[in-house]
C-alpha positions as CSV (number, residue, x, y, z in Angstrom):
1,M,0.0,0.0,0.0
2,V,1.2,3.5,-0.8
3,L,2.5,5.2,2.3
4,F,0.1,8.1,2.9
5,H,2.4,10.5,4.6
6,Y,5.1,10.1,2.0
7,L,2.5,10.8,-0.7
8,C,1.3,13.9,1.1
9,I,4.7,15.5,0.9
10,E,5.6,14.3,-2.6
11,I,2.2,15.1,-4.3
12,N,2.5,18.7,-3.4
13,K,5.6,18.9,-5.6
14,E,3.7,17.8,-8.7
15,K,1.3,20.2,-10.5
16,D,-0.6,17.4,-12.1
17,M,-1.2,15.6,-8.9
18,H,-3.9,18.0,-7.5
19,N,-6.6,15.8,-9.0
20,P,-5.0,12.7,-10.5
21,I,-8.2,11.2,-11.8
22,V,-9.4,14.2,-13.8
23,T,-6.3,16.1,-14.9
24,K,-4.8,13.3,-16.9
25,K,-7.8,13.1,-19.2
26,S,-8.5,15.3,-22.2
27,K,-11.9,15.7,-23.7
28,N,-11.2,13.0,-26.3
29,Q,-9.5,10.6,-24.0
30,Q,-11.9,9.7,-21.2
31,E,-11.3,6.3,-19.6
32,P,-14.3,4.0,-20.1
33,K,-16.7,3.8,-17.1
34,L,-16.7,0.1,-17.3
35,M,-18.1,-1.2,-14.0
36,S,-20.3,1.8,-13.1
37,L,-23.5,1.5,-11.2
38,S,-25.5,1.8,-14.4
39,R,-23.7,-1.2,-15.9
40,M,-24.0,-3.2,-12.6
41,R,-27.8,-2.5,-12.7
42,N,-27.9,-3.9,-16.3
43,I,-26.0,-7.0,-15.2
44,F,-28.1,-7.6,-12.1
45,E,-31.5,-6.7,-13.5
46,P,-32.4,-10.2,-14.9
47,H,-31.5,-11.6,-11.5
48,L,-33.1,-9.1,-9.1
49,Q,-35.7,-11.5,-7.9
50,K,-33.0,-13.8,-6.6
51,L,-30.7,-11.0,-5.4
52,R,-33.1,-8.5,-3.9
53,E,-32.5,-9.8,-0.3
54,G,-28.8,-9.1,-0.6
55,I,-28.5,-6.0,-2.8
56,F,-29.9,-2.5,-3.2
57,I,-29.0,-0.4,-6.3
58,N,-30.3,2.8,-7.8
59,S,-28.7,5.4,-10.0
60,E,-26.4,6.8,-7.3
61,L,-26.0,4.2,-4.6
62,A,-25.5,0.4,-4.3
63,I,-25.4,-1.6,-1.0
64,L,-24.2,-5.1,-0.9
65,H,-25.6,-7.1,2.0
66,G,-23.6,-10.3,2.1
67,N,-24.9,-11.9,-1.1
68,P,-22.0,-14.0,-2.7
69,D,-24.0,-14.5,-6.0
70,V,-23.1,-11.0,-7.0
71,F,-19.5,-11.9,-7.5
72,Q,-20.2,-14.8,-9.9
73,L,-22.3,-12.4,-12.1
74,V,-19.4,-9.9,-12.1
75,I,-16.7,-12.5,-12.9
76,Q,-18.8,-13.6,-15.9
77,Q,-18.2,-10.1,-17.5
78,K,-14.5,-11.0,-17.9
79,P,-12.1,-8.9,-16.0
80,P,-10.0,-6.7,-15.7
81,F,-12.5,-4.0,-14.7
82,C,-12.1,-0.3,-14.2
83,I,-14.3,1.7,-11.8
84,N,-15.3,5.3,-11.7
85,D,-16.7,5.6,-8.3
86,H,-16.0,5.1,-4.5
87,R,-16.5,1.7,-3.0
88,L,-16.1,0.7,0.6
89,G,-16.3,-2.9,1.6
90,I,-16.3,-5.1,4.8
91,V,-15.1,-8.7,4.6
92,T,-16.7,-10.7,7.3
93,K,-16.0,-14.3,6.1
94,G,-13.7,-16.0,3.6
95,T,-10.9,-14.7,1.4
96,V,-10.4,-12.9,-1.8
97,D,-7.3,-13.1,-4.1
98,T,-7.2,-10.2,-6.6
99,N,-4.9,-7.9,-8.5
100,I,-5.6,-4.2,-7.6
101,N,-3.7,-1.5,-9.5
102,L,-0.9,-4.0,-10.4
103,V,-0.4,-5.4,-7.0
104,E,-1.7,-8.9,-6.0
105,K,-3.7,-8.8,-2.7
106,H,-4.9,-11.6,-0.5
107,I,-7.8,-10.1,1.5
108,T,-9.1,-12.0,4.5
109,A,-12.0,-11.8,6.9
110,G,-11.8,-8.9,9.3
111,C,-10.6,-6.3,6.7
112,L,-12.1,-3.0,5.5
113,V,-11.4,-2.2,1.9
114,F,-11.6,0.8,-0.3
115,F,-11.4,1.2,-4.1
116,G,-11.4,4.7,-5.5
117,P,-12.1,6.2,-9.0
118,G,-9.6,4.9,-11.6
119,T,-8.9,1.7,-9.8
120,I,-8.3,-1.4,-12.1
121,I,-9.4,-4.6,-10.5
122,N,-8.7,-8.1,-11.7
123,P,-10.4,-10.7,-9.4
124,L,-8.5,-14.0,-9.3
125,H,-10.3,-16.2,-6.8
126,F,-13.0,-16.0,-4.1
127,S,-13.4,-18.6,-1.4
128,D,-16.7,-20.5,-1.3
129,D,-17.6,-19.0,2.1
130,L,-16.9,-15.4,1.1
131,E,-19.2,-12.9,2.8
132,L,-18.8,-9.2,1.9
133,Y,-20.8,-6.1,2.8
134,G,-20.3,-2.7,1.2
135,I,-21.4,0.4,-0.6
136,A,-20.7,2.0,-4.0
137,L,-21.2,5.7,-4.5
138,S,-21.6,6.8,-8.1
139,P,-20.4,10.3,-9.3
140,K,-24.1,11.3,-8.9
141,F,-24.1,10.6,-5.2
142,P,-24.4,13.8,-3.0
143,M,-21.1,13.5,-1.3
144,P,-21.5,14.9,2.3
145,F,-18.2,16.8,2.0
146,A,-17.1,19.9,0.1
147,P,-14.5,19.0,-2.6
148,K,-11.5,20.2,-0.5
149,Q,-12.9,18.8,2.8
150,M,-13.0,15.1,1.9
151,P,-11.4,12.9,4.6
152,T,-7.8,12.3,3.8
153,A,-8.3,8.7,2.9
154,F,-10.7,9.6,0.1
155,N,-9.3,12.8,-1.3
156,G,-7.6,11.2,-4.3
157,Q,-4.1,10.7,-2.9
158,V,-4.5,7.0,-2.8
159,R,-6.6,4.8,-5.1
160,D,-7.1,1.8,-2.8
161,F,-6.4,0.4,0.6
162,Q,-7.1,-2.7,2.7
163,L,-7.1,-2.5,6.5
164,P,-7.0,-5.3,9.0
165,V,-9.1,-4.1,11.9
166,S,-10.2,-5.2,15.4
167,E,-13.5,-6.9,16.0
168,S,-15.0,-3.8,17.5
169,D,-14.0,-1.6,14.6
170,L,-15.4,-4.1,12.2
171,A,-18.6,-4.2,14.2
172,T,-18.9,-0.4,14.0
173,A,-18.6,-0.4,10.2
174,L,-21.2,-3.2,10.0
175,Q,-23.6,-1.3,12.3
176,I,-23.4,1.8,10.1
177,L,-23.9,-0.2,7.0
178,E,-26.8,-2.1,8.6
179,T,-28.5,1.2,9.4
180,M,-28.1,2.3,5.7
181,W,-29.6,-1.0,4.6
182,N,-32.6,-0.6,6.8
183,V,-33.1,3.0,5.6
184,V,-33.1,2.1,1.9
185,R,-35.5,-0.7,2.5
186,Q,-38.1,1.8,3.6
187,P,-40.8,2.9,1.1
188,N,-39.3,6.4,0.6
189,Y,-35.7,6.8,-0.2
190,N,-34.3,9.3,2.4
191,R,-31.3,10.7,0.5
192,M,-30.3,13.2,3.2
193,L,-30.2,10.5,5.9
194,I,-28.2,8.2,3.6
195,S,-25.7,10.9,2.9
196,S,-25.2,11.5,6.6
197,L,-24.6,7.8,7.2
198,V,-22.1,7.6,4.3
199,A,-20.3,10.5,6.0
200,A,-20.1,8.6,9.3
201,Q,-18.8,5.5,7.5
202,M,-16.1,7.5,5.6
203,H,-15.0,9.2,8.8
204,H,-14.7,5.7,10.5
205,Y,-12.6,4.3,7.6
206,D,-10.5,7.5,7.5
207,S,-9.7,7.3,11.2
208,L,-8.6,3.7,10.9
209,F,-6.6,4.4,7.7
210,R,-4.6,7.2,9.3
211,S,-3.9,5.2,12.4
212,Y,-2.7,2.2,10.2
213,T,-0.5,4.3,8.0
214,D,1.0,6.1,11.1
215,Q,2.0,2.6,12.3
216,L,3.5,1.6,9.0
217,Q,5.6,4.8,8.7
218,G,8.0,3.6,11.3
219,T,8.3,0.1,9.9
220,L,8.7,0.4,6.1
221,S,12.2,0.5,4.7
222,R,13.4,3.2,2.4
223,E,13.4,0.6,-0.4
224,Q,9.7,-0.3,0.2
225,T,8.7,3.3,0.4
226,I,10.4,4.0,-3.0
227,F,8.7,0.9,-4.5
228,D,5.2,2.0,-3.2
229,R,5.8,5.4,-4.6
230,F,6.9,4.0,-8.0
231,I,3.8,1.8,-8.2
232,Y,1.6,4.7,-7.4
233,L,3.2,6.8,-10.2
234,V,3.0,4.0,-12.7
235,N,-0.7,3.5,-12.1
236,L,-1.2,7.2,-12.5
237,H,0.9,7.9,-15.6
238,T,1.4,4.7,-17.5
239,P,-1.1,5.3,-20.3
240,K,1.2,8.0,-21.6
241,E,4.6,7.4,-20.0
242,H,6.3,4.1,-20.8
243,Q,9.9,4.9,-19.9
244,I,11.8,4.4,-16.6
245,S,13.4,7.8,-17.1
246,F,10.1,9.6,-16.6
247,Y,9.5,7.9,-13.2
248,A,13.1,8.4,-12.1
249,Q,12.8,12.1,-12.8
250,K,9.5,12.3,-10.9
251,M,11.2,10.7,-7.9
252,C,14.4,12.7,-8.2
253,L,16.4,9.4,-8.6
254,T,18.8,8.1,-11.2
255,E,17.4,5.5,-13.6
256,R,20.0,3.0,-12.4
257,Y,19.3,3.5,-8.7
258,L,15.5,3.3,-9.2
259,G,15.9,0.1,-11.2
260,T,18.1,-1.5,-8.6
261,V,15.7,-0.6,-5.7
262,I,12.6,-1.8,-7.6
263,R,14.2,-5.2,-8.4
264,Q,15.5,-5.6,-4.8
265,A,12.1,-4.7,-3.3
266,S,9.9,-6.8,-5.6
267,G,12.0,-9.3,-7.5
268,T,10.7,-7.7,-10.7
269,T,12.3,-5.1,-12.9
270,A,10.9,-1.6,-13.2
271,K,10.3,-2.1,-16.9
272,E,8.2,-5.2,-16.2
273,W,6.0,-3.3,-13.8
274,I,5.5,-0.6,-16.4
275,D,4.6,-3.3,-19.0
276,R,2.2,-4.9,-16.6
277,A,0.3,-1.7,-16.0
278,L,0.3,-0.8,-19.7
279,I,-0.9,-4.2,-20.8
280,T,-3.7,-4.2,-18.2
281,R,-5.0,-0.9,-19.4
282,I,-4.9,-2.1,-23.0
283,Q,-6.8,-5.2,-22.0
284,V,-9.5,-3.1,-20.5
285,E,-9.8,-1.0,-23.6
286,L,-9.9,-4.0,-25.9
287,R,-12.3,-6.0,-23.9
288,H,-14.8,-3.4,-22.8
289,T,-14.8,-0.7,-25.4
290,E,-15.5,-0.4,-29.1
291,K,-12.4,1.7,-29.8
292,S,-10.3,0.7,-32.8
293,V,-6.8,-0.6,-32.4
294,A,-5.5,2.6,-34.0
295,Q,-7.4,4.8,-31.5
296,I,-6.1,2.8,-28.5
297,S,-2.6,2.9,-29.9
298,E,-2.8,6.7,-30.2
299,E,-4.3,7.2,-26.7
300,M,-1.7,5.0,-25.2
301,N,1.1,7.1,-26.8
302,F,2.5,4.4,-29.2
303,P,4.2,5.7,-32.3
304,N,1.9,3.8,-34.6
305,P,-0.6,0.9,-34.6
306,S,1.9,-1.6,-36.0
307,F,4.3,-1.0,-33.1
308,F,1.4,-1.2,-30.7
309,S,0.3,-4.6,-32.1
310,K,3.8,-6.0,-32.0
311,Y,4.2,-4.8,-28.4
312,F,0.9,-6.5,-27.4
313,K,1.7,-9.7,-29.2
314,R,5.2,-9.9,-27.6
315,L,3.7,-9.8,-24.1
316,M,0.4,-11.6,-24.7
317,S,1.3,-14.1,-27.4
318,M,-1.6,-13.0,-29.5
319,T,-2.6,-9.9,-31.5
320,P,-5.0,-7.3,-30.1
321,A,-7.7,-8.5,-32.6
322,E,-7.3,-12.1,-31.4
323,Y,-7.5,-10.9,-27.7
324,R,-10.7,-8.9,-28.5
325,G,-12.1,-11.9,-30.3
326,E,-12.0,-14.0,-27.1
327,K,-15.1,-12.3,-25.7
């Protein structure tokens, strides 16, 4: 996980970090809103009779109430997925293995999780006894905070986190969610009350997040801190920046030193991490959009479609057209 306090210092040095989700996009290069609430509603609609006791969803809010069938429906859509909203989860039973923003995570019962806008998720495996509660807040949701007053865990400086918490802290999160669930089950949707309950849940997560990162600050090595920072920057810039030199310059390090540290910290070269991030984003575009190969090539800053196709085939052992045809 990206070390929060390190990011707070470093982000202020970068003009384009003020709003990392928005400022990297031009009018003609919007990332696809792939697993938005509207798409989820379309996926779940044929199954709502079966799912209604475990899920609530409207145009601005979704609440998951422990129903594991939801995950099977999502997996059938063929990951990886990109999200454009805020999602807060509570794992009460079982385990999840998933790749989140390049990093493989093993999430266990007793964890609170957060995925922010721009997160790329590639679910790998769910245990049979998985039980998960959570909320998803679409861009339409009336956030209970002014733009510059969002709790620090949700203000765009990190895209995801997973927190192992105590039984009492987990119970508090569940109680807040249970109250939300009871409110949305009433005949009239009380938007103001739901917004207030979301604020309470976000403050709860934020307090635990800050406490957890404070503890980590004294235990992470310099190498691990550099690695976390590198992965953060790769997730942020990789659609346009494919060279190690760019990231070394951002981190005020030499290319050689950065490459050495990344290999020591992860067992993988910096170039391989960049390639992983780039290929994942290309997969998302090919699988979930109607963009042409030429358009994707241009948006991903390749010199031409031929070079793009050769790059993809070298790493995936198939052409972009063949990968798209696997749907």
